C-alpha positions as CSV (number, residue, x, y, z in Angstrom):
1,M,-6.6,-1.5,-29.9
2,G,-10.0,-2.0,-28.3
3,T,-11.9,0.5,-26.3
4,H,-12.3,-0.8,-22.7
5,I,-13.9,2.3,-21.3
6,K,-17.6,2.3,-22.3
7,K,-19.8,5.1,-21.1
8,V,-23.6,4.8,-21.4
9,S,-24.3,7.7,-18.9
10,E,-22.5,10.3,-16.9
11,I,-20.4,9.0,-14.0
12,P,-22.1,9.0,-11.6
13,G,-25.3,8.2,-13.5
14,P,-28.9,8.3,-12.2
15,K,-28.9,4.9,-10.4
16,S,-25.5,5.7,-8.9
17,A,-26.7,9.1,-7.7
18,L,-29.6,7.4,-5.8
19,I,-27.3,4.9,-4.1
20,L,-24.8,7.7,-3.2
21,A,-27.6,9.6,-1.6
22,R,-28.5,6.5,0.5
23,R,-24.8,6.1,1.4
24,M,-24.8,9.7,2.7
25,A,-27.9,9.1,4.8
26,A,-26.8,5.7,6.2
27,L,-23.0,5.8,6.6
28,P,-20.9,8.1,8.8
29,A,-19.7,11.3,7.2
30,G,-16.1,10.5,8.1
31,L,-16.0,7.4,5.9
32,G,-14.1,8.8,2.9
33,K,-14.8,7.9,-0.7
34,S,-12.3,8.8,-3.4
35,T,-14.7,8.4,-6.3
36,E,-18.5,8.4,-7.0
37,V,-18.3,5.1,-8.7
38,V,-21.1,2.7,-7.5
39,V,-20.0,-0.9,-8.5
40,E,-22.2,-3.5,-10.1
41,K,-19.4,-6.0,-10.9
42,A,-15.7,-6.3,-11.5
43,E,-13.4,-8.6,-13.4
44,G,-9.7,-8.5,-14.2
45,A,-8.9,-4.7,-14.5
46,L,-12.4,-3.7,-15.4
47,V,-15.3,-2.4,-13.2
48,W,-18.9,-1.9,-14.3
49,D,-21.1,0.5,-12.4
50,V,-24.8,0.2,-11.7
51,D,-25.6,2.5,-14.7
52,G,-23.9,0.2,-17.1
53,N,-20.7,2.1,-17.6
54,Q,-17.5,0.1,-18.1
55,L,-14.4,1.5,-16.3
56,I,-10.7,0.7,-16.1
57,D,-9.4,0.4,-12.6
58,F,-6.1,1.9,-11.7
59,A,-6.8,1.9,-7.9
60,G,-7.3,-1.8,-7.4
61,G,-9.2,-1.3,-4.2
62,I,-6.2,0.5,-2.8
63,G,-3.8,-2.2,-3.9
64,M,-6.0,-5.2,-3.0
65,V,-6.3,-6.9,-6.3
66,N,-2.8,-7.3,-7.9
67,L,-4.1,-10.6,-9.3
68,G,-7.2,-8.8,-10.7
69,H,-10.8,-8.7,-9.7
70,R,-12.3,-12.1,-9.1
71,P,-9.5,-14.4,-10.4
72,E,-11.1,-17.6,-11.4
73,A,-8.9,-20.0,-9.5
74,V,-9.4,-17.9,-6.3
75,V,-13.2,-17.7,-6.7
76,N,-13.2,-21.5,-7.2
77,A,-11.1,-22.1,-4.1
78,I,-13.6,-20.0,-2.0
79,K,-16.6,-21.9,-3.5
80,N,-15.0,-25.3,-2.8
81,Q,-14.2,-24.2,0.8
82,M,-17.8,-23.0,1.4
83,D,-19.0,-26.5,0.6
84,K,-16.9,-27.9,3.5
85,Y,-16.9,-25.4,6.4
86,I,-16.9,-21.6,6.7
87,H,-15.7,-21.1,10.3
88,T,-14.7,-23.3,13.1
89,G,-12.1,-21.0,14.6
90,A,-8.3,-21.4,14.6
91,L,-8.4,-20.8,18.4
92,V,-10.8,-23.7,18.8
93,T,-9.9,-26.2,16.1
94,T,-7.1,-26.9,13.6
95,F,-7.7,-26.8,9.8
96,E,-5.1,-27.7,7.3
97,P,-5.5,-24.7,4.9
98,Y,-4.2,-22.3,7.6
99,I,-1.1,-24.5,8.1
100,E,-0.5,-24.8,4.4
101,F,-0.6,-21.1,3.9
102,A,1.6,-20.4,6.8
103,E,4.1,-23.0,5.5
104,M,4.1,-21.2,2.1
105,L,4.8,-17.8,3.6
106,N,7.5,-19.2,5.9
107,A,9.2,-20.6,2.9
108,I,9.0,-17.7,0.5
109,T,9.7,-14.7,2.7
110,P,13.4,-13.6,3.0
111,G,15.8,-15.2,5.4
112,D,17.0,-18.8,5.6
113,F,16.1,-19.2,9.3
114,P,13.1,-21.0,10.8
115,K,9.9,-18.9,10.6
116,K,6.4,-18.9,11.9
117,T,3.2,-17.1,10.6
118,L,0.3,-15.7,12.5
119,L,-2.8,-14.8,10.4
120,A,-5.3,-12.0,11.1
121,C,-7.9,-10.0,9.1
122,S,-6.4,-6.6,8.3
123,G,-3.0,-4.8,7.8
124,S,-3.5,-2.9,11.1
125,E,-3.8,-6.2,13.0
126,A,-0.7,-7.7,11.3
127,V,1.2,-4.6,12.5
128,E,-0.3,-4.8,16.0
129,N,0.7,-8.5,16.1
130,A,4.3,-7.7,14.9
131,I,4.7,-4.9,17.4
132,S,3.3,-6.7,20.4
133,T,5.3,-9.8,19.6
134,A,8.5,-7.8,19.3
135,K,7.8,-6.1,22.7
136,Y,7.2,-9.5,24.3
137,F,10.3,-10.9,22.8
138,T,12.7,-8.0,23.7
139,K,10.9,-7.0,27.0
140,R,11.3,-3.4,25.9
141,P,8.7,-0.7,25.5
142,A,9.8,1.6,22.6
143,I,9.1,1.6,18.9
144,I,10.8,3.6,16.1
145,C,8.8,4.5,13.0
146,F,9.3,7.1,10.3
147,E,8.0,10.4,8.8
148,G,5.5,9.7,6.0
149,A,4.6,6.3,7.4
150,Y,1.2,4.7,7.3
151,H,0.5,1.6,9.3
152,G,-3.2,1.6,10.0
153,R,-6.2,3.1,12.0
154,T,-6.2,1.2,15.3
155,M,-5.0,3.1,18.3
156,L,-1.4,1.7,18.1
157,T,-1.1,1.8,14.3
158,L,-2.7,5.2,14.1
159,S,0.0,6.3,16.6
160,L,2.6,5.0,14.2
161,T,1.0,6.7,11.2
162,S,2.5,10.0,10.2
163,K,-0.2,12.1,8.4
164,Y,-1.8,14.0,11.2
165,G,-4.5,16.1,9.5
166,L,-6.2,13.4,7.5
167,F,-5.8,10.4,9.9
168,K,-5.1,11.5,13.4
169,R,-6.8,14.9,14.1
170,G,-9.4,14.6,16.8
171,F,-8.6,11.0,17.6
172,G,-5.9,11.4,20.4
173,T,-4.6,10.4,22.9
174,F,-2.2,8.1,21.1
175,A,0.0,5.1,22.2
176,P,3.1,6.1,24.2
177,D,6.8,5.2,23.6
178,I,6.7,5.8,19.8
179,Y,9.6,7.7,18.3
180,R,9.4,9.1,14.7
181,F,12.6,9.4,12.8
182,L,13.4,11.1,9.4
183,S,13.0,8.9,6.4
184,P,14.9,9.8,3.2
185,N,12.7,11.4,0.5
186,L,15.2,12.0,-2.3
187,Y,12.8,14.2,-4.3
188,R,12.6,16.7,-1.4
189,K,16.2,16.7,-0.4
190,P,18.1,20.1,-0.1
191,D,19.3,21.2,-3.6
192,S,22.9,21.6,-2.3
193,M,23.2,17.8,-1.5
194,T,23.8,14.9,-3.8
195,D,21.6,11.8,-3.2
196,D,24.5,10.1,-1.4
197,Q,25.2,13.2,0.8
198,Y,21.5,13.4,1.7
199,I,21.3,9.6,2.6
200,D,24.5,10.2,4.8
201,Y,22.7,13.1,6.5
202,C,19.6,11.0,7.2
203,I,21.8,8.2,8.6
204,E,23.6,10.8,10.8
205,R,20.2,12.1,12.0
206,F,19.2,8.5,12.8
207,D,22.3,8.1,15.0
208,Q,21.6,11.4,16.7
209,N,18.0,10.4,17.4
210,L,19.3,7.3,19.2
211,I,20.8,9.7,21.7
212,S,18.3,12.5,21.8
213,H,15.0,10.7,21.3
214,V,15.4,7.2,22.7
215,D,18.2,4.9,23.7
216,P,18.6,1.7,21.7
217,S,18.4,-0.4,24.9
218,A,14.7,0.7,25.2
219,V,13.7,-0.1,21.6
220,A,11.7,-3.3,20.9
221,A,11.3,-2.7,17.2
222,I,12.0,-0.5,14.2
223,I,9.1,-0.6,11.7
224,I,9.4,0.7,8.1
225,E,7.6,0.4,4.8
226,P,10.3,-0.5,2.2
227,V,8.3,1.7,-0.2
228,Q,6.2,4.2,1.7
229,G,2.6,3.8,0.7
230,E,0.3,6.7,1.8
231,G,3.4,8.8,2.2
232,G,3.7,9.0,-1.6
233,F,5.3,5.7,-2.9
234,I,8.8,6.7,-1.7
235,P,11.3,3.8,-2.1
236,V,13.6,3.7,1.0
237,P,17.2,3.7,-0.2
238,K,19.1,0.4,0.2
239,R,21.8,2.0,2.4
240,F,19.2,3.3,4.8
241,L,17.6,-0.1,5.1
242,E,21.1,-1.6,5.7
243,K,21.6,1.0,8.4
244,I,18.4,-0.1,10.2
245,R,19.5,-3.7,9.9
246,Q,22.9,-2.9,11.4
247,V,21.4,-1.0,14.3
248,C,18.9,-3.8,15.0
249,D,21.7,-6.4,15.0
250,Q,23.9,-4.3,17.2
251,H,21.3,-3.6,19.8
252,G,19.0,-6.7,19.7
253,I,16.1,-4.7,18.1
254,V,13.5,-6.4,15.9
255,F,13.4,-5.2,12.3
256,I,9.8,-5.1,11.0
257,A,9.1,-4.6,7.3
258,D,5.6,-3.4,6.6
259,E,4.8,-4.9,3.2
260,V,1.0,-4.5,3.4
261,Q,0.9,-2.3,0.3
262,S,4.3,-2.9,-1.3
263,G,4.2,-6.7,-1.1
264,A,2.3,-9.4,-3.0
265,G,4.3,-8.9,-6.2
266,R,3.5,-5.3,-6.7
267,T,7.1,-4.2,-7.2
268,G,8.4,-7.0,-9.4
269,K,9.5,-9.1,-6.4
270,F,7.1,-10.9,-4.0
271,L,8.2,-8.3,-1.3
272,A,9.6,-4.9,-2.0
273,I,12.4,-5.4,0.6
274,E,13.9,-8.1,-1.6
275,H,15.2,-5.5,-4.0
276,S,17.6,-4.3,-1.2
277,G,18.8,-7.7,-0.1
278,V,18.1,-6.6,3.5
279,I,16.5,-9.4,5.6
280,P,13.9,-8.3,8.2
281,D,13.1,-10.2,11.3
282,I,9.3,-9.9,10.8
283,V,7.2,-9.1,7.7
284,T,3.6,-7.9,7.8
285,M,1.5,-8.6,4.7
286,A,-2.2,-8.0,3.8
287,K,-4.1,-6.4,0.9
288,S,-3.3,-8.3,-2.3
289,I,-2.3,-11.5,-0.6
290,G,-6.0,-12.4,-0.4
291,S,-7.4,-10.9,-3.7
292,G,-9.8,-8.8,-1.7
293,M,-10.6,-11.2,1.1
294,P,-9.9,-9.9,4.6
295,I,-6.7,-11.5,5.5
296,S,-3.3,-10.5,6.8
297,A,-0.1,-12.3,7.9
298,T,2.7,-11.6,10.3
299,T,5.7,-13.8,9.4
300,G,8.9,-13.8,11.3
301,K,11.8,-15.6,13.0
302,A,10.4,-18.6,14.9
303,E,12.1,-17.6,18.2
304,I,10.5,-14.1,18.1
305,M,7.0,-15.4,16.9
306,D,7.1,-18.1,19.7
307,A,7.8,-15.5,22.5
308,P,4.2,-14.7,23.6
309,H,2.6,-17.1,26.1
310,L,0.0,-19.7,25.1
311,G,-3.3,-17.8,24.4
312,G,-1.5,-14.5,24.1
313,V,-2.2,-14.0,20.4
314,G,-5.0,-14.8,17.9
315,G,-8.5,-13.6,17.2
316,T,-12.0,-15.0,16.5
317,Y,-11.9,-14.4,12.8
318,S,-8.1,-14.7,12.3
319,G,-7.3,-17.2,9.6
320,S,-10.8,-17.5,8.3
321,P,-10.9,-20.6,6.1
322,L,-12.5,-18.8,3.2
323,A,-9.8,-16.1,3.3
324,V,-7.0,-18.6,3.8
325,V,-7.8,-20.7,0.7
326,A,-8.2,-17.5,-1.3
327,A,-4.8,-16.3,-0.1
328,H,-3.1,-19.6,-0.7
329,E,-4.3,-19.7,-4.3
330,T,-3.5,-16.0,-4.8
331,V,0.1,-16.2,-3.5
332,K,0.7,-19.4,-5.5
333,Q,-0.1,-17.4,-8.7
334,I,1.6,-14.2,-7.7
335,N,4.9,-15.8,-6.6
336,T,5.9,-17.0,-10.1
337,P,8.6,-15.6,-12.4
338,E,5.9,-14.8,-15.0
339,F,3.7,-12.8,-12.7
340,L,6.6,-10.9,-11.2
341,A,8.0,-10.1,-14.7
342,K,4.5,-8.8,-15.7
343,A,4.6,-6.4,-12.7
344,T,7.9,-5.0,-13.9
345,H,6.5,-4.8,-17.5
346,V,3.4,-2.9,-16.2
347,G,5.6,-0.6,-14.3
348,N,7.8,0.1,-17.3
349,I,4.8,1.1,-19.4
350,I,3.5,3.4,-16.8
351,T,6.9,5.0,-16.2
352,S,7.6,5.5,-19.9
353,R,4.1,7.1,-20.4
354,L,4.6,9.4,-17.3
355,T,8.1,10.4,-18.4
356,A,6.8,11.5,-21.7
357,M,4.1,13.5,-19.9
358,K,6.7,15.1,-17.6
359,D,8.5,16.4,-20.7
360,K,5.2,18.0,-21.8
361,F,3.8,19.3,-18.6
362,S,5.8,21.3,-16.0
363,I,3.1,20.7,-13.4
364,I,4.6,17.2,-13.0
365,G,7.4,17.4,-10.4
366,D,8.3,13.8,-9.9
367,I,7.6,10.2,-11.1
368,R,8.8,7.5,-8.7
369,G,8.2,4.1,-7.2
370,L,9.3,0.5,-7.7
371,G,8.0,-1.9,-10.2
372,A,4.2,-1.3,-10.7
373,M,3.9,0.7,-7.5
374,L,4.2,4.2,-8.9
375,V,3.1,7.8,-8.3
376,V,3.1,11.1,-10.3
377,E,3.6,14.1,-8.0
378,F,2.1,17.5,-9.1
379,V,3.8,20.8,-8.1
380,K,3.1,24.4,-8.7
381,D,6.8,25.1,-9.5
382,R,9.5,22.6,-10.2
383,K,12.1,24.7,-8.5
384,T,10.3,25.3,-5.2
385,K,8.4,21.9,-5.4
386,E,5.4,23.5,-3.8
387,P,2.7,20.8,-3.7
388,D,-0.4,21.2,-5.9
389,M,-3.1,19.1,-4.3
390,D,-5.9,20.8,-6.1
391,F,-4.5,19.8,-9.4
392,A,-4.2,16.2,-8.4
393,M,-7.9,16.2,-7.3
394,A,-9.1,17.9,-10.5
395,V,-7.3,15.3,-12.6
396,I,-8.7,12.4,-10.6
397,K,-12.3,13.9,-10.9
398,K,-11.9,14.3,-14.6
399,C,-10.4,10.8,-15.1
400,V,-13.2,9.1,-13.1
401,S,-15.9,11.0,-15.0
402,N,-14.2,9.7,-18.2
403,G,-14.1,6.1,-16.9
404,L,-10.8,5.6,-15.2
405,I,-10.7,4.9,-11.4
406,L,-7.8,6.6,-9.6
407,I,-6.9,7.6,-6.1
408,R,-4.5,10.1,-4.5
409,A,-1.5,9.6,-2.2
410,G,1.4,11.6,-0.6
411,L,2.0,13.5,2.5
412,Y,0.6,16.6,0.8
413,T,-2.1,14.6,-1.1
414,N,-0.7,16.0,-4.3
415,C,0.2,12.6,-5.9
416,I,-1.8,10.2,-8.0
417,R,-1.0,6.6,-7.3
418,F,-0.9,3.8,-9.8
419,L,-2.1,0.4,-8.4
420,P,-3.7,-1.3,-11.4
421,P,-4.2,-5.0,-11.3
422,I,-1.0,-6.6,-12.6
423,V,-3.1,-8.8,-14.9
424,I,-4.2,-5.6,-16.8
425,T,-3.6,-5.9,-20.6
426,D,-1.2,-3.5,-22.4
427,D,-4.2,-2.1,-24.3
428,Q,-6.2,-1.4,-21.1
429,L,-3.1,0.2,-19.5
430,N,-2.3,2.5,-22.4
431,E,-6.0,3.5,-22.7
432,G,-6.0,4.5,-19.0
433,M,-2.7,6.4,-19.5
434,D,-4.3,8.2,-22.5
435,V,-7.2,9.3,-20.2
436,I,-4.7,10.7,-17.6
437,E,-2.7,12.6,-20.3
438,Q,-5.9,14.1,-21.7
439,A,-7.1,15.1,-18.2
440,V,-3.8,16.8,-17.3
441,A,-3.9,18.8,-20.5
442,E,-7.6,19.7,-20.0
443,V,-7.1,20.8,-16.3
444,L,-4.1,22.9,-17.3
445,S,-6.1,24.6,-20.1
446,E,-9.1,25.2,-17.8
447,R,-6.7,26.8,-15.3
448,K,-5.2,29.1,-17.9
449,S,-8.7,30.2,-19.0
450,L,-9.6,31.0,-15.4
451,Q,-6.5,32.9,-14.9
452,S,-7.1,35.0,-18.1
453,I,-10.7,35.7,-16.9
454,N,-9.4,36.7,-13.5
455,L,-6.9,39.1,-15.1
């Protein structure tokens, strides 16, 4: 088994430290950075920093590079397109790559009804387009979203997002007519309930909220992530998704599945909602559909997508030819049985390694997710499930300094998320998991030493 992490200096090294100082001086203080890695180049599942260190990437640019960094076919598609034209504007001219990519998404997203696709640049825009189209179609004002949700940082999508302290504090006022319902989190259910009883309870609450919070006749759309992303990679139970579908059908509400992070093959199917068999009216996609290029898609029932008046949707950059050809090539490679099977395989390796760690370390409260979209959640006590965000941060810092790029997640920021490129080799994956296991052991032992000193 080869060594894929190669350190020639500390991380961050001297060159990185200089650039990080420039970043601090030039960029706003509120622009977060999860690590102190300063990138020189990246390929596959590997990243090289400006000091010559070679790192393994388990963050994937926050789930942007399921197909790996700089996949050759995607790079070539971008280069070929650059020789033709870079931008003529989809609002001004027509270019075939936009249409080809839309046709592809219309064909492969769930539902055997006619569909249409609108492209934009970011996940937030895809959600904005889905919501505004649903409002136009239904002529209703209200939106239902869920606790733990993350949908973006624009005014509307930030209003839909659920983590107040990190994302929303200081940025109000928010968009009106948004109603937040309870979403099942099986790990944090009351001890007295079985999983099924708890899902029943969440469904009961859902029905109550349709009386106490908002009447269905006012609701344009219900938006949910089939696997909550920022909320801590919480898969939404099939029965709960079926309940949403049933309510939407009964009351003429648009069902929007936000697949920005959970889509693009991450869970072993092209979209996470496919695991449930539930068919949404609109799907939003971004992140890994473009292998890092800024592109997002809103794909939905043709009659809904056609609702806005001529000129009512679109944007200057939307459907950038460079991004579109990259996305077309990316999705072509992702939506194959081989790639989707590899996502399941990667997920199985991570799960088995984490399960073995859970047996060793009581600090690990939960391991969950779908396919290769996984988290480990750290708690101070397995019974009380009190979140241990400091531990998660300490493990990440140690891992990064040892050549493994990681980021956090979860409502309490006490989870580490696993979003390695699906093209990662088994050797690279296991080497990264070794780094995590060692870091958990070291942080635990440092804690014990501190406690004995304090005694």
